[in-house]
N, C-alpha and C positions, 0 to 999 in steps of 0.2 A: 504494500500499500504507498502509495506516495506520502500522505504526510498523515504523521501521529499526533497528537497534541492533547495534553490533560484535560487543557478546558476548549469546548468551543464558542464559549460567551465572545461575541465581535470584538468588543473592549480590554476582553482580558489578556495579560501579558501572556504571550505563547512560549509555551512549552514541549519542547519533543524536537522529534525529527524531520527532514525534509529528503528526498532522494531525487535527484533528477541533473537533468546538464545543468554546470552550475558556472557564471560568470562574475568575477567577483569585480570587476571595472579595469582588471589589467593585466590577468593572465588570460592564457587560451581558456575556451572555454573545456569544462571535463566533465566527465560525469561524476558527482560527489557526494555524500551523506552530510547534510548540516546539521548540527544539534545545538538546539536552540536551550539556554534557560532561563527562563523570568525573562522572557525577552531579549534577552545579549546572547550573540552570537559565542557559541564555547567551543566548540571544534568544527572542524573541514576535515572529511578522511576520504581521497578519492579511493574511486572505485578497482579495487586492486586489478581485475580484470579488464581493465578499461583497454577498446582502442582507441586509437587516433582520429578524434573529429573533423572531420570535416566542414571547414566554418563556412563554404558553398551553400550547403546544403539547409543553411539555419532555418527557412521557413518548411522545410521538410524532416522537419527532426521531428521523430512520432513517439512523446514522450516530456516527462515533463522537464520544462525549464526556468531556471531559476536566473534571475537578473536582478543587480542595484534598483533600486526604486525611483521611481521618474521623478523629474522636477519641470512644474509647471509657474511660470512666469508671469503669465497676461492670461487672467483667468475672470471672470466678470461673474461667472454663479454656473450653477445647476438644480436638477431637483427641485426645479420651480422657485428656486430662490435666486435673486441676484444681490451681488456684494457692494453696488452702486446705491442702493437705495432700501436692501433689506434689511429687520429686525434681527437681533441675535439671533433667534430660532431658525430663521429664513436662511441668514449666512452659515450658520452650522449645518444645517441639512445640505445645502449647496457644496461647504469644506468636505466634509464626510460621502457624501457621492463618488467625487471625484479619489478622494482616498482609498475608498472601493476598490477604485479602478485603477490603481497603478501609482497615481500623483503623492508620494508621501510628502513631497515637500512641496507647497504651495502657496501664490504671492497673491491675495485679492486683489483685484484692478475696479478702479472706480471708473467715474466719466466726467465729461465739461459739466460741471455745475456752479450754483454761484459759491461764495467764498465760506459763507456761512455754513451751507451744506456739506462742502468739501471737509471741511474742519470735523463737525459731528459726525459725519460718517468715518471720519480717519480714525476718532478716538470710539467708536463703534467699534471697527474693526483692529485696532491696536489693542483693545480689550480680548480679543479672539485669539490675538495673536499669544498673549499673555497667559491663556488657557491652553498654548497648543493646536489649538484648529487650525491656524495658518503658519505661514513662517514671514511675512511679509505682507506691506501693500504697494500697490503701482499705483500711480496717479498719472491717468490719461487724460491729457489737456487739462485747465480749459484753455492754454497758451499754444493754439495749434489753428492751420489755415484753414479759413472758411469754407473757401475753396474746394478742398479737402478733407470736409468735415466728416466722410462716409455714413456711419451712426451716431455718429454726435450731434448733440442739439445746439444749432445755429447760434442761437440766442443766448449759449452759454460760453461762446467763444469771446474771449479777450484777447489783449496784446499781454505779452509778457508781464507779470506783476510781481515783481523780489518778495513783498514783502508779505502778498498774501500765501505764496508759497513757503515763506519762512512759518507761515503761522501754521500751513497743512502740517511743516517737518516736525512744529513742537507739538502739535497735537498727536503726530505718529509715535511718539515717547522711542523712536531709536526703531520702531517698524515700518517706517516709510523707505523700501527698497530702488525705486527707481520712479522718472516721470518721463511722460513721453509730451516732448514740446517739440515746434517746429523750429526750424533754425534762422528763420527769416521772421521769428517773432522781434519783439522788441526785447532789448534789455537782455540778451541773451548772454552775455560775460556775467554779468549779475547771475542768472539762474546756472550757467556752472561752476559759478564761486560757490554757491551756496550746493549744489550737489559735492562737489570738491569738498567740502569743508565738513558736511553731515552723511557721508559715505554711500550719497544716494546716484544710482544707475541714471544719467543722461541718456536718455533712449529717443533719437530723433525718428520723426514721423509724424503722418496729418499735416504734410508736406506739401507745398507745390514748386516748392526750390529746382533751380537747375543743378546741372553737376558742378559749377565755381562753387556757389553757393554752400552747397552740401559739402562740400571736400574741405572748403576753408573753415565750415563749422566744426566738421571732424577734427580739425588739426589744430585749431582753437581751443576745442573742449578740451583734448590732451596734454596741451601746452599748460591749460589752468589748473589741469592736475587729475579733472574728472576720469571717470570710467564711461566709454562711449558705446552706445548700441545703438541696431536698427529697430525700432517696431514693425510691426506684422511689414519684411519687405515684399514690396509689390502695391501691398492693399494701403490705398488712400497716399497716393504718390502718382508723379505723369509716368507712363509708360516711356519703356525703352527706344530710341530711336535713334538710328547711325548717325544721322546728324545731329541730334540733340538727345545724347544721352539721358539727362536727367538724375535727381534723387537718387532712383535705385543703382544706376550704373558706379556714382560715386562710394556709396554704402556696402556695395558687392566687394569693390577693388580694395576698399579701405577692410573688409573684414578677410579678402585673400591675401593682406599682409597680413594680417594676424593685428591690425590695430582696434579691430572692434569686435563685436558681439550680432549678429545676424537672427531675430528670429523670422522664424519661417510656419505660417500655419500650412501643414501639410497634410489637410484633409481631404483632399480633390476637391475641392468648392472654392474654398478661397486662391489656391494656385494648382494647375496642373503638374500632375508628379512628373513631367519632363522638368517645370520650371524648378519643382524643386531640386531635381537631380542637378541641373544646372550650377545653384548654386552651392550644393553640397560637394560637386565636383571644381568647383572655384576656392569655397573656405572650406575644405571637410573638418577643420577643426575649429572653427569659430563658429560654426551655423548651428541654430538647433530647433528643435519643435514646441511651439505655444500653442494652446488650444483656442485663445480669443473666445472663451465658451461662454455663452449666456442663459439665463434662468431656463431655457429651453432643452439644455443636452440633459440627458434623460428621459425626457418626457413626451408624450404623443404630439403629432402635429395640433398648432393651433394659435391660439391668440396669447402674448404674452408682452411685458414691456421691459425694454435696457433704458435704464435710466429714467427719463422721464418720455420716453418717446414708445409709440405702438409697433410693436415686432410680431410677423405673423410666419409660422414657419408651416412650410408644404414640404413635400417629401424629406423633412429633416436638415433643409434649408433655410433658416432663419435671413427674412427680409425686411425691412424696414416697410409697415403697411401701408403708408406716402412715401412714394416714389422709389420704394421697391430696391435701394442700394442694401448691398449685404450685411445683418446685423450681430456682426458676434459668430460664436460658432456653433455647434452642437459635438462635436465631437470629444473624445477624452485621449490620455498620450498610450495610453495601452492599446487603442485604435490606428495611432499614427506609427507606432514602433512595427505593430503588426505589418501596414500599410506599408513601410521601408523594407521588410524583409519577403514579404510576396515579390515586391519591385528587383529583390536582387540584392539587396545589401546581408552583409554577414551579422551574424550576433553583435558582433562588436563594434560594426558600423552603427547599427539599429539604435543600439544601448549608447554609444557616444550621443548619437542626434537629441535622444530623452532624458540624458540623465548627465556625459560626461562633458561633453563640451559647456552646456551651461552652467555648471557649479565652476566650473573653472572659470570662464568668461564671465561672469558674475562674480566669483569671490566665494564661492561656495566648496572649496577644494575637496572638505574634509567628507563631499556626500559623495564623490565620484567611485567609492570604492566601497567593498562590504567588510568591514576589519573584524576579527575575533575580538571578544573584549568590550563589543562597542554594541550597545541596541541593536538591534535589526533593521533596515530598510529595505525590505526585499519585494518582489512583484514572482507568482507562481503562476505561471500557464500551465495546463493542463498538457498542451501541444505545441512546438515549434507552429507558429503563424495566426496562433489564438487570437483574438482580439479583445476577448473576456477575460480577465484572471480568474485562474481556480481560488487564490487566495492573496492576498496584501498584507505584508506585516509593516507596521509603520510607528516607529521608535518603540518597536518591542512589541508591538499591540495587533492581533489578527484579526482581521476584516475578512467576511465569505461575500463576495457581490454578485447579487442576481441579474438576470439578465433582464430588462426593462423593456417595456411597450414600443419602446423609440425603434 
């Protein structure tokens, strides 16, 4: 039997053995048995009669697969709950939905809103971070381009306001981890300076910038001392043209040089698989998956909200009810991990895309590997290529996800 646990209660610390093909984030995948005691990884014993595993067969692996927990740094909600406006209970439901599906580390994302609302919701999310439900907060807007607002409410978009940003940072009590702003907004240097001072990622996106403007902003942000990233590459920015490469080309070039991280929504809806392949080929160590999930993730088609905007979900795709713009995602990182492997990625490559790269780029290096003596963050699939984990262990606690009507 693959999993034996002394307690099947979802919130209990896991004690028992897990046997399967194990990738620890560093070494080659190999058949092994992991023993956990009270949620802590005690031993890893390689199979005695193990044959060498052909990595190219990742999605074809028939049997349990064990990989490091996934990291989602851009997520607006799920299971009917939305982080931008949800109650504590709704936000907990959203966080636990994604945790059970492999996202053992999660940053809750806001959307553009008036300053007082951002401060209040950031304070609420900081309390959830203190309780361990989320690991951080992402402030998406309101200092973005009204021409590329996507599913952000244009009424709430304003010029860069360092004072407002400082208030949100304070409300976050150390848990505000990233902000999305457009490089063409006002007071960019002051925004970068606040990011550098408080360890907040400066993620550039929702922008109408040309190549030179974006390239200059990346250089300036790094010169000031900020860690720079791209918010959902390609989405909410000009398309690449061979005579007008635009913001996306500048971001990809910087990612290929190892200067910035590149968020990619690899769900087959926001981006074609071929576009994702291109980004990974250009920046294999600096590109990583995000869900950009909203409240409808894990729920049936129907009507939802993102911030203050109405959203209609049809065939699993969320769009603004008025205007039709894509309004966040409905996927999980487990689904994106599976999609990468069925696309031909090895287990190591797929794991880097949802765990290793983002941990390193965003300053969470300790989460790239599974280490004995530490509380475990693990995702266990019944078979390679599955999109729903059989078991997730987050900070040593076990969760057994169930398929939804999605």
